[in-house]
C-alpha positions as CSV (number, residue, x, y, z in Angstrom):
1,M,17.3,48.8,-17.3
2,G,18.8,49.0,-20.6
3,N,18.0,45.5,-21.6
4,A,14.2,46.3,-20.7
5,V,14.2,49.7,-23.2
6,D,15.8,47.5,-25.8
7,R,13.0,45.0,-25.7
8,F,10.3,47.7,-25.8
9,R,11.9,49.4,-28.7
10,N,12.5,45.9,-30.4
11,R,8.9,44.8,-29.6
12,N,7.6,44.7,-33.4
13,K,10.5,43.0,-34.6
14,P,10.0,39.3,-35.4
15,E,12.2,37.8,-33.0
16,T,10.7,36.3,-29.9
17,V,11.6,36.4,-26.1
18,S,11.1,33.3,-24.0
19,P,9.3,33.7,-21.1
20,P,10.7,33.9,-17.6
21,V,10.4,30.4,-16.0
22,L,8.5,30.6,-12.5
23,D,10.7,28.7,-10.0
24,V,7.4,27.0,-8.1
25,G,6.4,23.6,-7.4
26,E,3.5,23.0,-8.9
27,P,3.1,23.6,-12.6
28,M,0.3,26.7,-13.1
29,P,-3.0,25.3,-14.4
30,V,-3.8,25.9,-18.1
31,E,-6.4,28.8,-17.1
32,Q,-3.6,30.5,-15.3
33,S,-1.3,30.6,-17.9
34,T,-4.1,32.0,-20.3
35,A,-5.4,34.6,-18.2
36,M,-2.0,36.0,-17.7
37,V,-1.8,36.8,-21.2
38,V,-5.6,38.3,-21.1
39,H,-4.3,40.3,-18.0
40,Q,-2.0,42.6,-20.5
41,P,-4.4,42.9,-23.6
42,A,-2.6,44.3,-26.6
43,G,-4.0,47.1,-28.7
44,G,-6.5,49.4,-27.8
45,L,-6.0,53.2,-26.6
46,Q,-3.8,53.8,-23.9
47,L,-5.3,56.8,-21.7
48,T,-2.8,58.5,-19.6
49,T,-4.1,62.0,-18.6
50,L,-7.0,63.6,-17.8
51,P,-8.4,65.0,-20.9
52,Q,-7.7,61.6,-22.3
53,F,-10.1,60.2,-19.8
54,R,-12.3,62.8,-20.7
55,E,-12.9,62.6,-24.4
56,F,-12.9,59.0,-24.0
57,A,-15.8,59.3,-21.3
58,E,-17.6,61.5,-23.4
59,V,-17.7,59.3,-26.5
60,A,-18.9,56.3,-24.6
61,V,-21.8,58.5,-22.9
62,A,-22.7,59.9,-26.6
63,A,-22.6,56.2,-27.7
64,G,-24.9,55.1,-24.9
65,I,-22.6,52.8,-23.6
66,V,-23.0,54.2,-19.9
67,G,-25.1,56.9,-18.4
68,K,-28.7,56.2,-20.0
69,N,-30.3,57.3,-16.8
70,E,-28.4,60.3,-15.9
71,T,-27.2,63.7,-16.7
72,E,-24.7,64.0,-19.0
73,K,-22.1,65.7,-16.5
74,A,-23.0,63.1,-13.8
75,A,-22.1,60.3,-16.7
76,I,-18.9,61.7,-17.6
77,A,-17.2,61.8,-14.2
78,K,-18.6,58.5,-13.6
79,A,-17.0,57.3,-16.3
80,I,-13.8,58.9,-15.6
81,I,-13.8,57.3,-12.4
82,A,-14.6,53.7,-13.5
83,I,-11.8,54.0,-16.3
84,Q,-9.4,55.2,-13.4
85,F,-10.4,52.6,-10.8
86,G,-10.1,50.0,-13.6
87,A,-6.6,50.8,-14.4
88,E,-5.5,50.9,-11.1
89,I,-6.5,46.9,-11.3
90,G,-5.3,46.4,-14.5
91,L,-8.4,46.9,-16.6
92,P,-8.5,48.9,-20.2
93,P,-10.6,51.1,-20.8
94,M,-13.7,49.7,-22.1
95,Q,-13.9,46.8,-20.0
96,S,-13.8,49.4,-16.9
97,L,-16.8,51.3,-18.5
98,Q,-18.5,47.7,-18.6
99,S,-17.7,46.3,-15.3
100,V,-17.1,49.1,-13.0
101,Y,-20.0,51.1,-11.7
102,V,-19.9,54.1,-9.2
103,V,-23.0,53.3,-6.4
104,N,-23.5,55.1,-3.5
105,A,-20.1,57.4,-4.6
106,K,-18.2,54.2,-4.4
107,P,-16.4,52.1,-7.3
108,A,-17.9,48.5,-7.8
109,I,-16.8,45.8,-9.9
110,A,-19.2,43.1,-11.5
111,A,-18.8,39.7,-9.9
112,A,-17.3,37.9,-13.0
113,V,-14.5,40.3,-13.5
114,V,-13.4,40.0,-9.5
115,G,-13.0,36.4,-10.5
116,A,-11.3,36.8,-13.5
117,K,-8.7,39.0,-11.5
118,I,-8.3,36.5,-8.8
119,K,-7.4,33.9,-11.6
120,Q,-5.2,36.5,-13.4
121,S,-3.3,37.4,-10.1
122,G,-1.0,34.3,-10.6
123,R,-0.7,34.0,-6.6
124,Y,-4.3,33.1,-5.9
125,D,-7.1,31.0,-7.1
126,Y,-10.2,29.8,-6.5
127,R,-12.2,26.2,-6.6
128,I,-16.1,25.9,-6.0
129,E,-16.6,23.2,-4.0
130,E,-20.2,22.9,-3.8
131,E,-22.8,24.7,-6.1
132,T,-26.6,24.4,-5.6
133,N,-29.7,26.3,-5.5
134,Q,-29.2,26.2,-1.6
135,R,-26.1,27.0,-0.9
136,C,-22.2,27.8,-2.8
137,R,-19.1,27.0,-1.0
138,I,-15.7,28.0,-2.5
139,A,-12.0,27.1,-1.6
140,F,-9.9,29.9,-1.9
141,R,-6.1,28.9,-2.7
142,E,-2.7,30.9,-2.4
143,R,0.3,29.9,-4.6
144,F,3.4,29.5,-2.3
145,A,7.0,27.9,-3.2
146,D,6.0,24.3,-2.6
147,G,2.8,24.8,-4.6
148,W,-0.9,25.6,-4.0
149,Q,-2.7,25.8,-0.6
150,V,-6.1,26.2,0.4
151,I,-6.3,29.6,2.6
152,G,-9.8,29.6,3.2
153,Y,-13.5,29.3,2.2
154,S,-16.5,31.3,1.3
155,E,-20.1,30.4,1.8
156,F,-23.1,31.9,0.8
157,T,-26.7,30.2,1.2
158,I,-30.0,31.2,0.2
159,D,-30.8,32.0,3.5
160,D,-28.1,34.3,3.7
161,A,-29.7,36.0,0.7
162,K,-32.9,36.4,2.6
163,R,-31.4,37.6,5.4
164,A,-29.9,40.7,3.6
165,G,-33.2,41.1,1.6
166,L,-31.4,40.3,-1.5
167,T,-34.5,37.8,-2.7
168,Q,-37.0,40.5,-2.3
169,R,-35.0,43.2,-4.5
170,N,-33.8,41.0,-7.3
171,P,-36.0,38.5,-9.0
172,N,-32.5,37.0,-10.2
173,Y,-32.4,35.1,-7.1
174,Q,-35.9,33.4,-8.0
175,K,-34.6,32.9,-11.6
176,F,-31.0,31.8,-11.4
177,P,-30.5,31.2,-7.6
178,K,-27.1,28.7,-8.5
179,A,-25.6,31.8,-10.2
180,M,-26.2,34.3,-7.9
181,L,-24.9,32.5,-5.0
182,V,-21.8,32.0,-6.8
183,K,-21.4,35.7,-7.1
184,R,-22.0,36.3,-3.7
185,A,-19.5,34.0,-2.4
186,I,-16.6,34.8,-5.0
187,T,-16.8,38.8,-3.8
188,Q,-16.9,37.5,0.0
189,G,-14.2,35.4,-0.6
190,A,-12.1,38.1,-2.5
191,R,-12.7,40.8,0.2
192,S,-11.6,38.1,3.3
193,H,-8.8,36.0,1.2
194,C,-6.9,38.2,-1.5
195,P,-7.9,41.7,-0.9
196,D,-4.4,42.9,-2.2
197,V,-5.5,41.9,-5.7
198,F,-7.9,44.9,-6.0
199,N,-6.1,47.1,-3.5
200,G,-8.5,46.6,-0.8
201,A,-12.1,45.6,-0.2
202,V,-14.1,44.9,-3.7
203,Y,-17.7,44.7,-3.8
204,D,-20.4,43.7,-6.6
205,P,-23.0,46.8,-7.6
206,E,-25.4,44.6,-5.7
207,E,-23.9,44.5,-2.8
208,L,-23.5,48.5,-2.2
209,A,-26.8,48.8,-3.5
210,A,-28.6,46.1,-0.9
211,D,-26.5,48.1,1.6
212,I,-28.6,51.6,0.5
213,D,-31.9,50.1,0.0
214,A,-31.6,47.7,3.6
215,P,-33.7,49.8,5.8
216,L,-37.0,49.7,3.9
217,I,-39.9,51.0,5.7
218,E,-42.3,48.0,6.8
219,A,-45.2,50.1,8.1
220,P,-48.2,49.5,5.6
221,A,-50.6,48.3,8.5
222,A,-50.2,52.1,9.8
223,I,-51.7,53.1,6.3
224,V,-54.7,50.8,6.7
225,E,-55.5,51.6,10.5
226,P,-57.0,55.4,10.0
227,P,-60.0,54.4,7.7
228,K,-60.7,51.8,10.4
229,A,-61.1,54.5,13.0
230,E,-63.5,56.7,11.0
231,E,-66.4,54.1,10.8
232,P,-67.7,54.3,14.2
233,K,-67.5,58.2,13.8
234,K,-69.9,58.1,10.8
235,K,-72.6,55.5,11.8
236,P,-73.9,57.9,14.8
237,R,-73.8,60.8,12.5
238,R,-76.1,58.9,10.6
239,K,-78.5,57.8,13.3
240,L,-78.9,61.6,14.3
241,K,-79.9,62.6,10.7
242,R,-82.9,59.8,11.2
243,K,-84.1,60.9,14.9
244,T,-84.2,64.4,13.1
245,K,-86.6,63.3,10.3
246,A,-88.5,61.5,13.0
247,E,-89.7,64.8,14.7
248,E,-91.2,66.0,11.3
249,P,-93.9,63.3,10.4
250,P,-96.6,64.9,12.9
251,P,-98.5,67.3,10.5
252,V,-99.2,70.0,13.6
253,D,-97.3,72.7,12.4
254,D,-99.2,72.6,9.4
255,A,-102.8,72.9,10.9
256,P,-103.2,75.9,13.1
257,P,-106.7,75.4,13.7
258,A,-107.2,73.3,17.4
259,K,-109.7,70.8,15.7
260,R,-107.3,69.8,12.6
261,S,-104.1,69.9,15.0
262,S,-106.3,67.4,17.4
263,E,-107.3,65.2,14.5
264,A,-103.9,65.2,12.9
265,I,-102.2,64.2,16.2
266,C,-104.6,61.1,16.8
267,G,-103.8,60.1,12.9
268,A,-100.2,60.3,13.8
269,F,-100.4,58.2,16.6
270,E,-102.2,55.4,14.7
271,K,-99.3,53.8,13.5
272,F,-98.1,53.1,17.2
273,G,-101.5,51.2,17.9
274,V,-102.8,54.4,20.0
275,T,-106.2,55.2,19.6
276,Q,-107.8,58.8,20.1
277,D,-109.4,57.2,23.3
278,D,-106.3,56.5,24.8
279,L,-104.8,59.9,24.2
280,V,-108.0,61.5,25.9
281,D,-107.5,59.0,28.8
282,R,-103.8,60.6,28.9
283,T,-104.7,64.2,28.6
284,G,-108.0,63.9,30.2
285,K,-109.8,65.9,27.7
286,A,-111.5,65.9,24.4
287,P,-109.6,66.2,21.6
288,D,-111.4,69.5,20.7
289,K,-110.6,70.5,24.5
290,W,-106.6,70.3,24.0
291,T,-104.8,73.6,24.8
292,D,-101.4,74.8,23.1
293,A,-99.9,72.9,26.0
294,D,-101.8,69.7,25.5
295,I,-100.5,69.6,21.9
296,A,-96.8,70.4,22.5
297,K,-96.7,67.1,25.1
298,L,-98.5,65.2,22.9
299,R,-95.7,65.8,20.2
300,E,-92.7,65.4,22.6
301,L,-94.2,62.0,23.3
302,Y,-94.6,61.3,19.6
303,V,-91.0,62.3,19.2
304,A,-90.2,59.7,21.9
305,L,-92.0,56.9,20.3
306,E,-90.6,57.3,16.8
307,S,-87.1,57.3,18.3
308,G,-87.4,54.3,20.6
309,E,-87.1,56.2,23.6
310,T,-90.3,54.7,25.1
311,N,-93.0,52.6,24.0
312,P,-96.9,52.5,23.9
313,D,-97.1,49.9,26.6
314,L,-95.0,51.9,29.1
315,E,-97.1,55.3,27.9
316,F,-100.2,53.8,27.7
317,A,-100.8,50.5,29.5
318,P,-102.4,51.8,32.8
319,A,-105.0,53.8,30.8
320,R,-106.2,50.5,29.0
321,E,-106.6,48.6,32.0
322,P,-110.2,47.4,32.3
323,G,-112.4,49.4,34.7
324,Q,-110.6,52.6,33.7
325,E,-112.5,55.0,31.5
326,G,-112.1,58.3,30.4
């Protein structure tokens, strides 16, 4: 314990301290040794209390780094959660604000940071075995005393993305399908093979957002059906209006004298090819002898002919047969 305190006190002195030698069967790859140095970055603020977190979050919100589409209160709260979550997995405050998101009340980490943390762990690593626009396959490895061993695989295909509805929600699957499949395979493999790096399951923001948006309403047809159901109702109404208009042409009501009424009726029937003689045969009287009852019946007949309920051949054919005269 005393040696550790002395090293901390003398950290700024020019003397160097040799790193500990790891007793492993296989040398650590170059990418691993470099990442381990980045894991504990030098410099920057060291936030240890809630007031410090809040003050830093307020500065970040004021600078427009986070919370552009939220209220100031919500943006500050989410920034504090992001900083704390990032600190628990070894991220400095600024990287936490740029890589950790609060989605549906859950923290999520960008896939690129998830991959970096896996390699920085020193215990796990991964290797992309297949990377195409259709599929990504990644082998995950763990470091044991006798070297690196494959502990499992993670595969994500474009068909998986389609089934999850990701290709419809995110246009990047059309523009950069290879990169998007790699991201999904990394986070999927992290949950399955090395969750201890993140103290549990880890998700990319897109994955949490996809869960939120999954139950999309797919019922556009129900919106189109009502107008079609109303169309047949409008057509019969228009026909009824035409029938009522057909009742008006006979100018009978405008001619109170009997003679003028009979002449008007005879003129109106001419459009059907019905002559005055046909009307005389039907009534059995000359036009100047028609009574109000005769005129009313002829008006009803006119309306029936106009609306198509009957036709002249049915109403006047017997009177037109040879040998029958009025």
